[in-house]
N, C-alpha and C positions, 0 to 999 in steps of 0.2 A: 504494500499500500503506499510505503514511503517512496519508493521509487516512482510509482504511477504518479503520485502527486508532485514529485519533483519534475517529471516529464511534462505534465501538464501546466505547471508554472512556466516552465521554459517555453512551451508552445504559446502560451499566452503573451509572455514577455517578447517573443519574436515577432508575432502577429501584430504587437502594438509598435514595435521599433520600426518594421519594414512598411507600414502603412504611408501611402504618399499623401502629402497636403492634398485636401480637396477630394479624397478617395470616395467619401459618401456622396452618392449621386443625388440630384433634386429628384423629389418624389420618393425618395427611400430614407429620407432622415426621420429618425424617431427622437425621442427624447435623449439627451445627453447621458451617457454612460457613467456610472459612478467612477471617482477617482480611484485608481488602483496603484498603491504604492508597491514598487518593486526594488529589489536589492541593487544599489545604484552602481557599484563597481562592475558587476557582471553586465548591467544594463549598457554602461558606457562602453565596455570591451566589446559587447555583442553589436553595437551600434557600428563599429568599424567594418563589420562584414559588408555593410552595403554603403559605407560612406568613405570618403577620403580624409574627411575632417570632423572631428567633434569639437565643437566650440562650447566651452564651459565657462559661464559667467563666473565673476568673483563673489557676487553679493556686494554688501557693503565693503569697500577697500578696507583692509587691514583687519578683517574680522578673522578670529582665530578658529571658528568651527569649519569654515570652508578651507582654510589652510590645513587643519587637520585631515580633512577629507582627501585634498589632493595629495598629502603625503601617504594616505593609505592606499590610494589609487595607484601613485607611482611604485610603491613597494610590492603591489600584488605581482607575483611572477608572470600573469598573463598579460600584464600591460607591456612590459618589454619585449614579449614574445610578439605583440601585435602592433605595436606603435614605434615609429622612428624618430620623430621629432616632437618637441614641445616649444610651442611659440608663445612667448609672454610679452605682456605689455610693459613689464617692470624693468626693461633693461635696454640701454643706448646700443643701437646697431653699430656704432663706431667701435665698440669693444667686443665685436664678435670672435675675433680671433683670440681674445683673451679668455672669453668664455668657452670656446672650443678646446682650448688647451687645458683649462681648468677641469671641465667635466670628464675629459678622458683620462685625467689622472696626472696631468703635468704639475711640476711645482710652479705655483703661481702666487707671489707675495700678497697678502691681504690687502695692502694698501693699493695695490694695482688692480685686483679682483673688484673691489667696492666701488670703483669708478663706473662699472657698468650700470649699477642702480643709482648711484649718487648724482650722475651727470646727465640725467635724461632732460627732455624737453620740460618736464614738470618742476618748476622751480622751488616747490614746497617739499614737505619731509615725508611725502607719502609712502615711498619705497625704502625709507631708512629704518623702518621699524624691523626688528630681528626676522620675522617669518619669512621674508623674501630671501635674504641671505641663507636662512636654513633650507629653503627649498633647492636652491642650487647646490648646496652642499649635499643635499640628499640625493640629488641626481648623480653627483660624483660618486657617492657611496654606492649606489645601485650598479653604475657602471663598472665598479670595481670587481664585481663578481660576474660580469658578462664577458664573453668574446668580443674582440674589437668591432666585428662586422655586426653586432647586434646592439652596440652601445648606443644609448639615447643622445640625441643632439639637442642643445637648448638654442633656439634661434631668437635673438633680441629684435622686437618689432618696433621700439620706439625710434623715430628718425634720428640720423646721426649728427645731432648738434655738437658743436665744438666749443665749450664754454670757455677756452683760452682765448678765443678770438672775440668774445664779448666783454666790453668794457664799460657800456653805458645801455640804457634804454633804446638809443637809437641804433646801436649795433645788434640788438636783440630784434628790433623791428625789421631791419634789413635782412636778417637771416630768415625771419618768418616770410617776409615778402618773396623771398627768393625760392621758396617751397611751394608746392601745390597747396591752396588753402585748406584742403582736407587730407593733408600728408599723413596725420596720425592714423588714418584708416587705410589710405591708398598704399602707404609705404610697407606696412605689414602684408597687405594683400599681395603686393608684388613679390615680396620675400617668399609667401607661400607658393604663389605660382611658380617661381623659379626653383625654390630649394625643396619643395614637396611634391607639388603635382607634376612637374616636368620630369621628376626622377621616380614617379610612381611610387612615392613614399606615403606614409599616413601621419598625421599630425594631430595632437591635442593642442588646441588654442586656448589660452588662459588670458581673458581680458574682462575688462569692466563690462558689465550686461548691456549697458545702453549702445556699445559699439556693435552688438550682435543683433540689433533688431533688424527684421527684414523691411520694414517701413519705418520711417523716422518720424517719431512723435513730434518733434520739433518743427517739423515740415508738414505738420497735420496730416500724416499718413500719405502725402501726395508725392509723385516725382519731384525731384528738386535738383535738376542738374547742377553739377558743381559742388555739391554737398552729398558725397556718397559715403556710406558706412561701410565697414569691413565685410560684414557677411554678404551684403547685396553685391559688392563688388566681386567676390569670390564666385557667388552663384551665377550672376548674369554675365560677367565678363570672362571668367575662367572655367565655366562650366563645371565647377567642383560641386561634388555631393557632400553636402554639410549636414550635420545633426547638431542642433543648437540646443543648450540648456540654460534655462533661466535660474538663478541661485536666488532663492527667496529669503532675505535677512530682515525685512523691514515690515512686512504685511502680516498680521495676525490671521492666519487662515482659519483658526478655529472659530472666528466669528462668523465665517460665511459658509463653511463646509462643516457638516454635523459629524462627519467622520475623522476629521483631521486631528482630533485630540487622541485618537488611537493610532496614528500613524507611528511607527518607528523612526528614529532621527540617526543618521541620514537616510533618506529613502528618495526614489525618484519615481515621478509620476509622468507617464506620456499624455501630452495634452489633447491630440487629436480626437474630437467627438466626446471629449469628456466634460463633466460640470466646470472643471478648472479651465479647460480650453475654450468654453463659450463665454467665459467671463472677459469684459473689455479690458485692453491691455492696461489702461489707467487705473484698474482696481489695484494691479500690482505695483505701479508707479504712480502714486497718488499726488505727486508735487504739482504745484500750480504755475509752472513754467510757462511762458507765453508761447503760441504757436506762430509760425511764419509762413509766407507765401510769397513767391516772386511778384514784384510789381509788374503791372501791365506793360506789355512790350519788351519785358526783359526774358531771355531764354536760358540764361545760366547765372548761377550765382557766383560773383567774383569777390564781393565784399558786403559787409553788413547792409550797406545802403542800397543794396539790389533788392532787398526783401521789406515786407512790411508786415505788421502783427495780423493775424487773422482776426475778424471782428467777432465778438461774442454772438453765439448762435450758430457759427459755422465751423465749430469743432467737429471733426470727423471722429468716428469709432472705429475699432479694429479688435477683433476676436483675439485672445491670447495665442489660439492655436496657429493663428495666421502670422504670428511673431516669432514664435518659438516652438520647438518639437516637444520639449519636456521641461518639467520643473524639478529643481534639486531642493528637497526639504530638509533643513537642518535643525527643525524645533522651532518653537515660538520666539517671536522677537526678544522676549524677556530673558531668554537663554542665551543670546548672542553675547559674546565679549569681543572687545577690540584690544589688539596688540598695541602696545605703547613703545615710544622711542626709548632706547637704552639711556638711563640717566647720565651714564658716563659722557654721552655726547653733549649733553648740556654743559658739562664742565669742560669740554673742548672747545676753546675760544676760537681757534681757525675753522672748525666745522660750524659753529654757530654763526660766526660772521659771515662765512660763505653762504649758508643757507638764508639767512635775513637779507642779506644784500641782493641775492637772485630773486627772492620774493618782493623785493621793493620795486623791481623791474616789471612787475605784472600787477597793475594797480587793483585789479579786482580781488586779489588774494587778502587785500588789507581793509575791505569795507563789508558794512552789513553784518548779519548774524553769523556768516561764515567766515569771519575775520580770522584767517589762519595765522596772520603775524602775531596778532594778540594772543591767539590760542597757544602757539609755540611758546611764546615769552611767558605765559602764564604757567604752562606745564613745566618749564625749566625752572621757574622760581619755586614752584611747589616741591619739586624733587631735589633741589640743591641741598647739600649738607647744611645742617642747622648749627 
């Protein structure tokens, strides 16, 4: 009986994973099926049978539960037997050679290695918390037990900014102007096209969930030439087969779905034709950010002046199942904890001066409720030795 139950669960999981978007035909639609939580590591590994790429959202950046899940996935022997590459948002592509040498076991000094995550286009301290370094070191540890031809490669997806050439806000503006306006999505898409798809390899992509939307909420779910996101570039331009996973860390699913309180954590729920999939995407991302559309007569977005705010009442809706293929459940939001900066960095004057100076070049980091400059100063003051 146990073997039969295992086979039936496997058949159910496989039928859910291979279902194509839009597979339910008009006239055959019944009520949405209940959400079916399945073991997430097996589900993700199985998804690679039919997909070149599995795109795994991080949830709230810096959260410890999604990090713990990624480590468990990485350390499962089936992962390295199935996957070739891991593409991350948390590293500057300028240091790809450094990362290649490090994960294959070469001797790379720590002060050289950490440039990969400290020197990204993100001026704030988002990648400086210890969990990102721990992930890279865990890849190296997994590779140490593998033959060279099966070792995992980490591909750094952040555009190759060179902070040694930036001495002022004008220098940063010039560098940004020299890039495609949407380079933080197009650049990793080109890396995946060249290093993964062209070589017939498979990749796990770990990025912020909003990069993995199939339709852009900020563009009112409408085509927005000039503002393309990572996953649509891969699917429409590179013909990649992508299985995408939204990681929920912010929305209390117990309040909307009666069965959620009984779900194990972590669990993966395939969205197509399920009660979760039929929910509007904004249920999972309930922020009040304005939406934009191109101004009349403009066919491509090249600067913020090319767009205008969508008037009230013209906001479009989109089912979650048309945005993502699955949802990773890590528990209720009250159980989610955040990694914090190593207090030792707050005592490192050269580090703190560097970080605060870079943040000063990006004005929006120091305003409003999300004032990251003040947050960093307050945190360092709180952890300083008394």
